[in-house]
C-alpha positions as CSV (number, residue, x, y, z in Angstrom):
1,M,18.9,44.8,-33.5
2,P,20.7,47.1,-35.9
3,P,18.4,48.1,-38.8
4,A,20.3,45.9,-41.3
5,G,19.5,42.9,-39.1
6,R,15.8,43.6,-38.8
7,E,14.8,42.2,-42.2
8,R,12.2,39.6,-42.0
9,I,13.2,36.1,-42.9
10,R,10.4,34.6,-44.8
11,G,10.3,30.8,-45.1
12,N,8.9,28.8,-47.9
13,A,5.8,26.8,-47.0
14,D,7.7,23.6,-47.9
15,M,10.7,23.3,-45.5
16,N,12.2,20.2,-47.2
17,R,13.1,19.2,-43.8
18,N,15.7,16.6,-44.7
19,R,14.3,14.2,-42.0
20,A,15.9,11.3,-43.6
21,A,19.4,12.7,-43.0
22,V,18.6,13.2,-39.3
23,A,17.2,9.7,-39.1
24,L,20.6,8.4,-40.0
25,A,22.1,9.9,-36.8
26,L,24.4,7.4,-35.1
27,P,25.4,7.3,-31.5
28,L,28.2,9.8,-31.1
29,L,31.5,9.7,-29.5
30,A,30.0,12.7,-27.7
31,G,29.6,12.6,-24.0
32,A,33.2,11.9,-23.2
33,A,35.4,15.0,-23.3
34,A,37.0,15.7,-26.6
35,S,40.7,14.9,-26.6
36,P,43.6,16.0,-28.7
37,A,44.0,14.2,-31.9
38,A,46.7,14.7,-34.5
39,A,45.4,12.2,-36.9
40,Q,44.0,13.6,-40.1
41,G,40.2,13.1,-40.4
42,Q,39.4,14.1,-36.8
43,L,37.5,17.1,-35.5
44,N,37.0,17.9,-31.8
45,L,33.9,20.0,-31.4
46,Y,32.6,22.0,-28.4
47,C,28.9,22.6,-28.9
48,S,26.7,25.0,-26.9
49,V,23.3,24.4,-28.5
50,Q,20.7,21.8,-27.5
51,V,22.1,18.3,-27.5
52,E,19.8,17.1,-30.3
53,W,21.1,19.8,-32.5
54,C,24.7,19.1,-31.5
55,Q,24.3,15.4,-32.4
56,A,22.7,16.3,-35.7
57,I,25.5,18.6,-36.9
58,A,28.2,16.2,-35.7
59,T,26.6,13.2,-37.4
60,N,25.7,15.0,-40.6
61,F,29.1,16.6,-40.9
62,E,30.8,13.2,-40.4
63,R,28.5,11.7,-43.0
64,D,29.1,14.5,-45.5
65,T,32.9,14.7,-45.1
66,K,34.0,11.4,-43.6
67,V,35.7,13.4,-40.9
68,K,35.4,11.7,-37.5
69,V,33.8,14.0,-34.9
70,A,34.2,13.9,-31.1
71,M,31.6,16.3,-29.6
72,T,31.2,17.7,-26.1
73,Q,28.0,19.7,-25.3
74,K,28.0,22.4,-22.6
75,G,26.5,25.8,-22.1
76,S,28.4,28.8,-23.5
77,G,29.6,30.1,-20.2
78,E,31.1,26.8,-19.2
79,T,32.6,26.3,-22.6
80,F,34.3,29.7,-22.6
81,A,35.8,28.9,-19.1
82,Q,37.0,25.6,-20.4
83,I,38.6,27.1,-23.6
84,R,40.3,29.7,-21.4
85,A,41.6,27.0,-19.0
86,E,42.9,24.9,-21.9
87,A,44.6,27.8,-23.7
88,Q,48.1,26.4,-23.3
89,N,46.9,22.9,-24.5
90,P,43.8,23.2,-26.6
91,K,41.6,20.1,-26.6
92,A,39.0,21.3,-29.2
93,D,39.1,22.7,-32.7
94,V,35.8,24.5,-33.1
95,W,33.2,26.0,-30.8
96,F,29.7,26.0,-32.3
97,G,26.8,27.9,-30.9
98,G,25.9,29.6,-27.6
99,T,25.4,33.3,-27.0
100,G,27.7,35.6,-28.9
101,D,29.0,37.6,-25.9
102,P,31.5,34.9,-24.7
103,H,32.5,34.3,-28.3
104,M,33.4,38.0,-28.5
105,A,35.3,37.8,-25.2
106,A,37.2,34.7,-26.4
107,A,38.1,36.7,-29.6
108,E,39.3,39.6,-27.5
109,E,41.6,37.3,-25.5
110,K,42.8,35.7,-28.8
111,L,41.6,32.3,-27.7
112,T,40.1,32.0,-31.2
113,V,41.5,32.7,-34.6
114,A,40.5,34.8,-37.6
115,Y,38.9,33.0,-40.5
116,E,37.1,34.3,-43.6
117,S,34.8,31.7,-45.1
118,A,33.8,31.8,-48.7
119,N,30.2,31.4,-47.4
120,L,30.2,34.7,-45.5
121,K,28.4,36.4,-48.4
122,E,25.4,34.1,-47.9
123,L,24.8,35.4,-44.4
124,H,22.4,38.1,-43.0
125,P,24.1,41.4,-42.1
126,W,23.8,40.8,-38.4
127,A,25.8,37.6,-38.7
128,R,28.5,39.3,-40.7
129,L,28.5,42.2,-38.2
130,Q,29.4,39.7,-35.5
131,W,32.3,38.6,-37.6
132,T,33.5,42.2,-38.3
133,Q,33.3,43.3,-34.6
134,S,35.2,40.2,-33.4
135,N,38.1,40.9,-35.8
136,K,37.0,38.0,-37.9
137,R,37.2,35.5,-35.0
138,A,33.5,34.8,-34.5
139,V,30.6,34.6,-36.9
140,G,26.8,34.6,-36.3
141,V,25.1,31.3,-37.0
142,Y,21.6,32.1,-35.6
143,A,19.7,34.8,-33.7
144,G,17.1,34.7,-30.9
145,A,15.3,37.2,-28.7
146,L,15.2,37.1,-24.9
147,G,11.9,37.2,-23.1
148,F,9.6,35.3,-20.7
149,G,8.3,31.7,-20.9
150,F,5.2,30.9,-18.8
151,N,2.9,28.0,-18.0
152,R,-0.6,29.2,-18.8
153,E,-2.3,26.5,-16.7
154,L,-0.1,27.0,-13.6
155,L,-0.5,30.8,-13.6
156,A,-4.2,30.5,-14.0
157,K,-4.4,28.2,-11.0
158,K,-2.5,30.7,-9.0
159,G,-4.6,33.6,-10.2
160,Q,-1.7,35.3,-11.8
161,A,-1.6,37.1,-15.1
162,A,1.2,36.3,-17.5
163,P,4.0,38.8,-17.5
164,A,4.2,41.2,-20.3
165,C,6.9,43.6,-19.1
166,W,10.1,43.4,-17.1
167,A,8.3,45.3,-14.4
168,D,5.8,42.5,-14.0
169,L,8.4,40.0,-12.9
170,T,8.8,41.8,-9.5
171,R,5.0,41.4,-8.6
172,P,4.5,39.9,-5.1
173,G,2.2,37.4,-6.6
174,L,5.1,35.8,-8.5
175,K,7.1,35.2,-5.3
176,G,9.0,31.9,-5.8
177,E,7.5,31.4,-9.3
178,I,10.4,32.4,-11.6
179,Q,13.5,30.6,-12.8
180,M,16.5,32.0,-14.6
181,A,20.0,30.6,-15.2
182,N,23.2,31.5,-13.4
183,P,25.4,33.9,-15.5
184,N,28.5,32.1,-14.4
185,S,27.5,29.1,-16.5
186,S,24.9,30.4,-18.8
187,G,25.1,32.9,-21.7
188,T,21.3,33.3,-21.6
189,A,21.6,34.8,-18.1
190,Y,24.4,37.1,-19.0
191,V,22.3,38.4,-22.0
192,M,19.6,39.1,-19.4
193,I,22.0,41.1,-17.2
194,A,23.4,43.0,-20.2
195,T,20.0,43.7,-21.5
196,I,18.7,45.1,-18.2
197,V,21.8,47.3,-17.8
198,Q,21.3,48.7,-21.3
199,L,17.6,49.4,-20.7
200,M,17.8,50.9,-17.2
201,G,21.4,52.0,-16.5
202,E,23.7,49.9,-14.4
203,D,22.8,50.9,-10.9
204,Q,19.0,50.8,-11.5
205,A,19.4,47.5,-13.3
206,F,21.0,45.9,-10.2
207,Q,18.3,47.4,-8.0
208,Y,15.8,45.7,-10.3
209,M,17.6,42.4,-10.1
210,K,17.7,42.6,-6.3
211,A,13.9,43.2,-6.3
212,L,13.5,40.3,-8.6
213,H,15.5,37.9,-6.4
214,P,12.7,37.0,-4.0
215,N,10.6,35.8,-6.9
216,V,13.4,33.5,-8.2
217,N,13.2,29.9,-6.9
218,A,16.4,28.8,-8.6
219,Y,19.3,30.0,-10.7
220,T,20.0,27.0,-12.9
221,R,23.2,25.9,-14.5
222,S,21.7,25.7,-18.0
223,G,20.0,28.4,-19.9
224,T,17.3,26.1,-21.2
225,A,16.5,24.4,-17.9
226,P,14.1,27.2,-16.7
227,I,11.8,26.9,-19.8
228,K,11.8,23.1,-19.4
229,A,10.7,23.5,-15.8
230,V,8.0,25.9,-16.9
231,A,6.7,23.5,-19.6
232,R,6.5,20.7,-17.0
233,G,4.6,22.8,-14.4
234,E,7.6,23.0,-12.0
235,T,7.6,26.8,-12.0
236,G,5.4,29.4,-13.5
237,V,7.7,31.7,-15.3
238,S,11.2,31.6,-16.9
239,I,13.6,34.2,-18.3
240,S,14.5,32.5,-21.6
241,F,15.1,32.9,-25.2
242,V,11.5,32.8,-26.6
243,H,12.2,30.3,-29.4
244,D,12.7,27.7,-26.6
245,A,9.2,28.4,-25.3
246,V,7.8,27.7,-28.7
247,V,9.7,24.4,-28.9
248,E,8.0,23.3,-25.6
249,A,4.6,24.4,-26.9
250,N,5.1,22.5,-30.1
251,A,5.8,19.4,-27.9
252,G,2.4,19.7,-26.4
253,F,3.2,21.5,-23.1
254,P,1.1,24.5,-21.9
255,A,3.9,26.9,-22.5
256,D,3.7,30.4,-24.0
257,Y,6.0,33.4,-24.3
258,A,6.1,37.2,-24.3
259,T,8.8,39.7,-25.2
260,P,9.0,42.6,-22.7
261,C,7.0,45.7,-23.4
262,E,10.0,47.9,-22.4
263,G,12.2,46.2,-25.0
264,T,14.6,43.3,-24.9
265,G,18.0,42.0,-25.9
266,F,18.8,39.2,-28.2
267,E,21.6,36.7,-28.9
268,I,23.7,36.2,-32.0
269,G,24.6,32.6,-31.5
270,S,28.1,32.3,-32.9
271,M,30.9,30.0,-34.1
272,S,34.6,30.2,-33.6
273,I,37.8,28.3,-34.5
274,I,39.9,27.7,-31.3
275,A,43.4,29.0,-31.3
276,G,45.9,26.2,-31.5
277,A,43.4,23.8,-33.1
278,R,45.2,20.6,-33.8
279,N,42.9,19.9,-36.7
280,L,42.8,23.3,-38.3
281,A,42.0,22.2,-41.9
282,N,39.0,20.2,-40.7
283,A,38.0,23.1,-38.4
284,K,37.8,25.4,-41.4
285,K,36.0,22.7,-43.4
286,F,33.4,22.4,-40.6
287,Y,33.1,26.2,-40.3
288,D,32.3,26.5,-44.0
289,W,29.9,23.6,-43.9
290,A,28.0,25.0,-40.8
291,L,27.3,28.2,-42.7
292,T,25.4,26.5,-45.5
293,A,21.7,26.6,-45.7
294,P,21.2,22.8,-45.4
295,A,23.4,22.7,-42.3
296,Q,21.5,25.6,-40.8
297,R,18.3,23.7,-41.1
298,L,19.5,20.9,-38.9
299,G,18.5,22.5,-35.6
300,Y,14.9,22.5,-36.7
301,D,15.1,19.1,-38.4
302,A,16.7,17.4,-35.4
303,G,14.9,18.9,-32.4
304,R,12.6,21.6,-33.8
305,Q,14.8,24.4,-32.7
306,L,13.4,27.7,-33.8
307,Q,16.2,30.2,-33.9
308,T,16.5,32.5,-36.9
309,P,19.2,31.1,-39.2
310,A,22.1,33.2,-40.3
311,N,22.1,31.9,-43.9
312,M,19.7,34.0,-46.0
313,A,18.7,30.9,-48.0
314,A,17.6,29.0,-44.9
315,P,14.0,29.9,-44.2
316,L,12.6,30.9,-40.9
317,P,11.2,27.7,-39.4
318,P,7.4,27.3,-39.0
319,K,6.0,29.0,-35.9
320,A,9.4,30.5,-35.1
321,P,9.3,33.9,-33.4
322,D,9.7,36.8,-35.9
323,L,12.4,39.2,-34.6
324,S,11.2,41.9,-36.9
325,K,7.9,42.1,-34.9
326,M,9.6,42.6,-31.5
327,K,10.8,45.6,-29.7
328,L,14.5,44.9,-29.6
329,I,17.1,47.1,-28.1
330,E,20.3,48.2,-30.0
331,Y,22.3,45.6,-28.1
332,D,25.9,46.6,-27.9
333,F,27.7,43.4,-28.7
334,A,31.1,45.1,-28.9
335,K,30.9,46.5,-25.4
336,Y,29.1,43.6,-23.6
337,G,31.2,41.0,-25.4
338,K,34.4,42.4,-23.9
339,A,35.9,39.9,-21.4
340,A,36.5,42.6,-18.7
341,E,33.0,43.9,-18.9
342,R,31.5,40.4,-18.8
343,K,33.7,39.5,-15.8
344,R,32.9,42.7,-14.0
345,L,29.1,42.4,-14.4
346,I,29.0,38.8,-13.4
347,E,31.1,39.5,-10.3
348,R,28.8,42.3,-9.4
349,W,25.8,40.0,-9.8
350,D,27.5,37.4,-7.6
351,R,28.1,40.0,-4.9
352,E,24.8,41.9,-5.0
353,V,22.3,39.4,-6.2
354,G,23.3,35.8,-6.5
355,G,24.5,35.5,-2.9
356,L,21.3,37.0,-1.4
357,P,19.2,34.7,0.8
358,R,15.8,33.6,-0.5
359,G,12.6,32.9,1.4
């Protein structure tokens, strides 16, 4: 993370969790795909964080503003593909959450629009840097580091030590024990590819991913599916954002995490207003609202999500991984967020890794 983004976010002991607001959550119109709506008072939201968080922001924004929200939840890779496919007839107004790389690619393709919120000054430097590098088309809303999730009990039964470094994942003893997502649908997986490329150089990175392939039992559609499988004893290790491992541990599962000894990448979860938004005024209203400290606490309040909030007044949630204590690479969001670079690396992964036989 750039030096300006390494400051430690210290939370107050009392989180004032606003549980009552979350308890008011009503069943959403979410689930059905968002549809165009010209009527004032409508917002069509594409959401790429966990469904509980998506529901909480939709319900609370609706409560606070009386704007009716239709929400669709999908991973960031799938959402980016959908926004691109709908470019001539946009069906959503705002895209909230998901890894920053596809938001940067969408900005480059002018699938999103520039907007300067009055709340920008309340954000950490890394969140504002995302906004600057995207030509004001995407803003950081949270951050989280990539690493490994693992099931302590399952690994112990198999006589395997928990991985501590990227090199550990290719051990023969972990054959068939690792899950990661597919980069075609998951921003988490693309961050992994871009991270390995930046750490090792591109050709060596692809050699590493080929060596890793026999140890992978599934490339899942969702970026959070591997850590859920780890928590439930379905696989020993996942490549995940480490805050998701803590969420599972807090739920009582034997899950733990490590960040790689060689260094690791991180996400800047982002938010963008979609070009051609039919409810532009409400899109800007949501954007401003989502950058406030109370709105940024909703991920934790609703589902105990443990990303680092972008708003400086929103404290780091209890037990959340502290980015300032990790060995983070200087992740090049400008380069790896480019649509052509993202497409090229995913296509190379499809050719050289994803299509390889297993077993």
